[in-house]
TIRO-2110 file (N, C-alpha, C; in Angstrom, 1 decimal):
// TIRO-2110
-16.8, -51.3, -43.7, N, 1, A
-17.7, -50.2, -43.7, CA, 1, A
-19.1, -50.6, -43.8, C, 1, A
-20.0, -50.1, -43.0, N, 2, A
-21.4, -50.4, -43.0, CA, 2, A
-22.1, -49.8, -44.2, C, 2, A
-23.1, -50.6, -44.8, N, 3, A
-23.8, -50.0, -46.0, CA, 3, A
-24.6, -48.8, -45.6, C, 3, A
-24.7, -47.8, -46.5, N, 4, A
-25.5, -46.6, -46.2, CA, 4, A
-26.9, -46.9, -46.5, C, 4, A
-27.8, -46.5, -45.6, N, 5, A
-29.2, -46.7, -45.7, CA, 5, A
-29.8, -45.3, -45.9, C, 5, A
-30.6, -45.2, -46.9, N, 6, A
-31.3, -43.9, -47.1, CA, 6, A
-32.6, -43.9, -46.3, C, 6, A
-32.7, -42.8, -45.5, N, 7, A
-33.9, -42.7, -44.6, CA, 7, A
-35.1, -42.3, -45.5, C, 7, A
-36.2, -42.9, -45.1, N, 8, A
-37.4, -42.6, -45.8, CA, 8, A
-37.9, -41.2, -45.4, C, 8, A
-38.4, -40.5, -46.3, N, 9, A
-38.9, -39.1, -46.0, CA, 9, A
-40.4, -39.3, -45.6, C, 9, A
-40.7, -38.7, -44.5, N, 10, A
-42.1, -38.7, -44.0, CA, 10, A
-42.7, -37.3, -44.3, C, 10, A
-43.8, -37.3, -45.1, N, 11, A
-44.4, -36.0, -45.4, CA, 11, A
-45.0, -35.4, -44.1, C, 11, A
-45.0, -34.0, -44.1, N, 12, A
-45.6, -33.3, -43.0, CA, 12, A
-47.1, -33.6, -43.1, C, 12, A
-47.7, -33.6, -41.9, N, 13, A
-49.2, -33.8, -41.9, CA, 13, A
-49.8, -32.6, -42.5, C, 13, A
-51.0, -32.8, -43.1, N, 14, A
-51.7, -31.7, -43.7, CA, 14, A
-52.4, -30.8, -42.6, C, 14, A
-52.5, -29.6, -42.9, N, 15, A
-53.2, -28.7, -42.0, CA, 15, A
-54.7, -29.1, -41.9, C, 15, A
-55.2, -29.1, -40.7, N, 16, A
-56.6, -29.5, -40.4, CA, 16, A
-57.6, -28.6, -41.3, C, 16, A
-57.3, -27.3, -41.4, N, 17, A
-58.2, -26.5, -42.1, CA, 17, A
-58.2, -26.9, -43.6, C, 17, A
-57.1, -27.3, -44.1, N, 18, A
-57.0, -27.7, -45.5, CA, 18, A
-57.8, -29.0, -45.7, C, 18, A
-57.8, -29.9, -44.8, N, 19, A
-58.5, -31.1, -44.9, CA, 19, A
-60.0, -30.8, -44.8, C, 19, A
-60.4, -30.0, -43.9, N, 20, A
-61.8, -29.6, -43.8, CA, 20, A
-62.3, -28.9, -45.1, C, 20, A
-61.6, -28.0, -45.7, N, 21, A
-62.0, -27.4, -46.9, CA, 21, A
-62.1, -28.4, -48.0, C, 21, A
-61.1, -29.3, -48.1, N, 22, A
-61.2, -30.3, -49.1, CA, 22, A
-62.4, -31.2, -49.0, C, 22, A
-62.7, -31.6, -47.8, N, 23, A
-63.9, -32.4, -47.6, CA, 23, A
-65.2, -31.7, -47.9, C, 23, A
-65.3, -30.4, -47.5, N, 24, A
-66.4, -29.6, -47.8, CA, 24, A
-66.6, -29.4, -49.3, C, 24, A
-65.5, -29.1, -50.0, N, 25, A
-65.5, -29.0, -51.5, CA, 25, A
-66.0, -30.3, -52.1, C, 25, A
-65.6, -31.4, -51.6, N, 26, A
-66.0, -32.7, -52.1, CA, 26, A
-67.5, -32.9, -51.9, C, 26, A
-68.0, -32.6, -50.7, N, 27, A
-69.5, -32.8, -50.5, CA, 27, A
-70.3, -31.8, -51.3, C, 27, A
-69.8, -30.6, -51.5, N, 28, A
-70.6, -29.6, -52.3, CA, 28, A
-70.6, -30.1, -53.8, C, 28, A
-69.5, -30.6, -54.3, N, 29, A
-69.5, -31.1, -55.7, CA, 29, A
-70.4, -32.3, -55.8, C, 29, A
-70.3, -33.2, -54.8, N, 30, A
-71.2, -34.4, -54.9, CA, 30, A
-72.6, -34.0, -55.0, C, 30, A
-73.1, -33.2, -54.1, N, 31, A
-74.5, -32.8, -54.1, CA, 31, A
-74.9, -32.0, -55.3, C, 31, A
-74.0, -31.2, -55.8, N, 32, A
-74.3, -30.5, -57.1, CA, 32, A
-74.5, -31.4, -58.2, C, 32, A
-73.7, -32.4, -58.3, N, 33, A
-73.8, -33.4, -59.4, CA, 33, A
-74.9, -34.4, -59.3, C, 33, A
-75.3, -34.7, -58.1, N, 34, A
-76.3, -35.8, -57.9, CA, 34, A
-77.6, -35.3, -57.3, C, 34, A
-77.7, -34.0, -57.2, N, 35, A
-79.0, -33.3, -56.8, CA, 35, A
-79.5, -34.0, -55.5, C, 35, A
-78.6, -34.1, -54.5, N, 36, A
-78.9, -34.7, -53.2, CA, 36, A
-79.7, -36.0, -53.4, C, 36, A
-79.0, -37.0, -53.8, N, 37, A
-79.6, -38.4, -54.0, CA, 37, A
-80.0, -39.1, -52.8, C, 37, A
-79.6, -38.6, -51.6, N, 38, A
-79.9, -39.2, -50.3, CA, 38, A
-78.9, -40.2, -49.8, C, 38, A
-77.8, -40.3, -50.5, N, 39, A
-76.7, -41.3, -50.0, CA, 39, A
-76.0, -40.7, -48.7, C, 39, A
-75.1, -41.5, -48.2, N, 40, A
-74.3, -41.1, -47.0, CA, 40, A
-73.6, -39.7, -47.2, C, 40, A
-73.1, -39.5, -48.4, N, 41, A
-72.4, -38.2, -48.6, CA, 41, A
-73.4, -37.0, -48.6, C, 41, A
-74.6, -37.2, -49.1, N, 42, A
-75.6, -36.2, -49.1, CA, 42, A
-76.0, -35.9, -47.7, C, 42, A
-76.1, -37.0, -46.9, N, 43, A
-76.5, -36.8, -45.5, CA, 43, A
-75.4, -36.0, -44.7, C, 43, A
-74.2, -36.3, -45.0, N, 44, A
-73.0, -35.6, -44.4, CA, 44, A
-73.1, -34.2, -44.8, C, 44, A
-73.4, -33.9, -46.1, N, 45, A
-73.5, -32.5, -46.5, CA, 45, A
-74.5, -31.7, -45.8, C, 45, A
-75.7, -32.3, -45.6, N, 46, A
-76.8, -31.7, -44.9, CA, 46, A
-76.4, -31.4, -43.5, C, 46, A
-75.7, -32.3, -42.8, N, 47, A
-75.3, -32.1, -41.4, CA, 47, A
-74.3, -30.9, -41.3, C, 47, A
-73.3, -31.0, -42.2, N, 48, A
-72.3, -29.9, -42.2, CA, 48, A
-72.9, -28.6, -42.5, C, 48, A
-73.8, -28.5, -43.5, N, 49, A
-74.4, -27.3, -43.9, CA, 49, A
-75.2, -26.7, -42.8, C, 49, A
-76.0, -27.6, -42.1, N, 50, A
-76.8, -27.1, -41.0, CA, 50, A
-75.9, -26.5, -39.9, C, 50, A
-74.8, -27.1, -39.6, N, 51, A
-73.9, -26.6, -38.6, CA, 51, A
-73.2, -25.3, -39.0, C, 51, A
-72.9, -25.1, -40.3, N, 52, A
-72.3, -23.9, -40.7, CA, 52, A
-73.3, -22.7, -40.9, C, 52, A
-74.5, -23.1, -41.2, N, 53, A
-75.5, -22.0, -41.4, CA, 53, A
-76.2, -21.6, -40.1, C, 53, A
-76.0, -22.4, -39.1, N, 54, A
-76.7, -22.2, -37.8, CA, 54, A
-76.5, -20.8, -37.3, C, 54, A
-75.3, -20.2, -37.4, N, 55, A
-75.0, -18.9, -36.9, CA, 55, A
-75.8, -17.8, -37.6, C, 55, A
-76.3, -18.1, -38.8, N, 56, A
-77.1, -17.1, -39.5, CA, 56, A
-78.6, -17.2, -39.2, C, 56, A
-79.0, -18.2, -38.4, N, 57, A
-80.4, -18.4, -38.1, CA, 57, A
-80.9, -17.3, -37.2, C, 57, A
-82.2, -17.0, -37.3, N, 58, A
-82.8, -16.0, -36.5, CA, 58, A
-82.9, -16.6, -35.1, C, 58, A
-82.6, -15.8, -34.0, N, 59, A
-82.8, -16.3, -32.7, CA, 59, A
-84.2, -16.5, -32.4, C, 59, A
-84.5, -17.5, -31.6, N, 60, A
-85.8, -17.9, -31.2, CA, 60, A
-86.4, -16.8, -30.2, C, 60, A
-87.5, -16.4, -30.5, N, 61, A
-88.2, -15.4, -29.6, CA, 61, A
-88.6, -16.1, -28.3, C, 61, A
-88.3, -15.4, -27.2, N, 62, A
-88.8, -16.0, -25.9, CA, 62, A
-90.0, -15.3, -25.4, C, 62, A
-91.0, -16.1, -25.0, N, 63, A
-92.2, -15.5, -24.5, CA, 63, A
-92.1, -15.4, -23.0, C, 63, A
-92.2, -14.1, -22.5, N, 64, A
-92.1, -13.8, -21.1, CA, 64, A
-93.4, -13.3, -20.6, C, 64, A
-93.9, -13.8, -19.6, N, 65, A
-95.2, -13.3, -19.0, CA, 65, A
-94.9, -12.1, -18.2, C, 65, A
-95.9, -11.2, -18.1, N, 66, A
-95.7, -10.0, -17.3, CA, 66, A
-95.4, -10.2, -15.9, C, 66, A
-96.0, -11.2, -15.3, N, 67, A
-95.7, -11.6, -13.9, CA, 67, A
-94.2, -11.9, -13.7, C, 67, A
-93.6, -12.5, -14.6, N, 68, A
-92.2, -12.8, -14.5, CA, 68, A
-91.3, -11.6, -14.6, C, 68, A
-91.7, -10.6, -15.4, N, 69, A
-91.0, -9.3, -15.5, CA, 69, A
-91.0, -8.6, -14.1, C, 69, A
-92.1, -8.6, -13.5, N, 70, A
-92.2, -8.0, -12.2, CA, 70, A
-91.3, -8.6, -11.1, C, 70, A
-91.2, -10.0, -11.2, N, 71, A
-90.4, -10.7, -10.2, CA, 71, A
-88.9, -10.4, -10.5, C, 71, A
-88.5, -10.2, -11.8, N, 72, A
-87.2, -10.0, -12.1, CA, 72, A
-86.7, -8.6, -11.7, C, 72, A
-87.6, -7.7, -11.6, N, 73, A
-87.2, -6.3, -11.2, CA, 73, A
-87.1, -6.2, -9.7, C, 73, A
END
């Protein structure tokens, strides 16, 4: 009779949203404790923050000359 071998259990991969939240929490905590010391983690925080806050930015006003309006009509 062949010896029984116990199969290793492979954990399920974590949900991507959970990983992103964990990373964001880490970056927020790091910058809160270190007052944005300028390290690589602080730079990552600033990049992520800019991307997340971008949707709340005021749209840039477009300057349109009156001649262009007449052509568009």
